[in-house]
N, C-alpha and C positions, 0 to 999 in steps of 0.2 A: 408271151408275145401278147400284141395288144386284140382284143375281143370286140368288133363292131358288129352288131346285128339286129334286125328289126321284129320287134315280136309280130305276133298274129293282131294286135289290138293297133299295130302300128308306130309304136315307140320304138325311138332308138337307143341303143343300150349300148354304152362301152365299160367294157371289163377290162383295168391295167393289172394285171397280177403283182402282188409285192414283188416276187422276182423280177417281175420285168424291170423295176425299179432301179434293182442293182446292175442289172444289166445295161439301162440307159443312162446310169451314171460312169460306167465304165468305158461306153464309147461316144460322151459328150464329148466333141472336140475344142468349148470352150472353156472345159476344168483342166485344171493341171495334170498331168500325165499320174497314174497311180491313184487320184483319188478315187474313193471307194465308201458304199454304205456299211457303218460299223452296226447299225441299227434299223434293222429295216421294219419294223412297228413304228418307232418314233419319226424317220422318214416321211413312211407312207403317210402317217398323220399329219405332218407337215406338208406335204405336197397336195392333200385334200385341203387344210385350211389356205393357201395359196391359191387353187382354182376356185376356192369359194369366195376368194377377198375381192371386195368390190371397189370400183374408182368412185368418186363422188356421186356421177350417174348412176351407180347400180352396176354397171359393165363389170363383169368378171372375165379370167382368161376363156372360160369356156363360150362366153357370147363371142369374144373376138374368133375363136375358132369355128365357130359357126357360121358367122358372117363370111368369115373364109370360104367354106365348104358352099354357101348359098352363093356367093357372087363366083367363083368356079363353076358352080353347075349353072349359074344364068350364061356366064359367058361361052359355055360350051356347049350351049344351046340343049340343054337336057329336059326332056318332057316333064309336065305338071305344074308349070310356073309360065305366067304370060304376064306380059307386060306392054299396056296399050301404046306407048310411044316407041314400041319395035313391030307394030303392024306394018 
């Protein structure tokens, strides 16, 4: 299971166990039925590379995930963020 926590210092950590990758692949609707992970270490290494892969502007899939969470928090009116255009 994916574990998202905030440390005492306020840092956000996301932990994705290798075992979860096997589950995620087995449940992925966009993959052909029966697709499975055959080498968890190799596949985990590949996923890390993909998450770190930068576009020309330096954007990674993690940046896009964070942008989506920020947008959703703003749209939902969450505390801790202020936009002067919305006063």
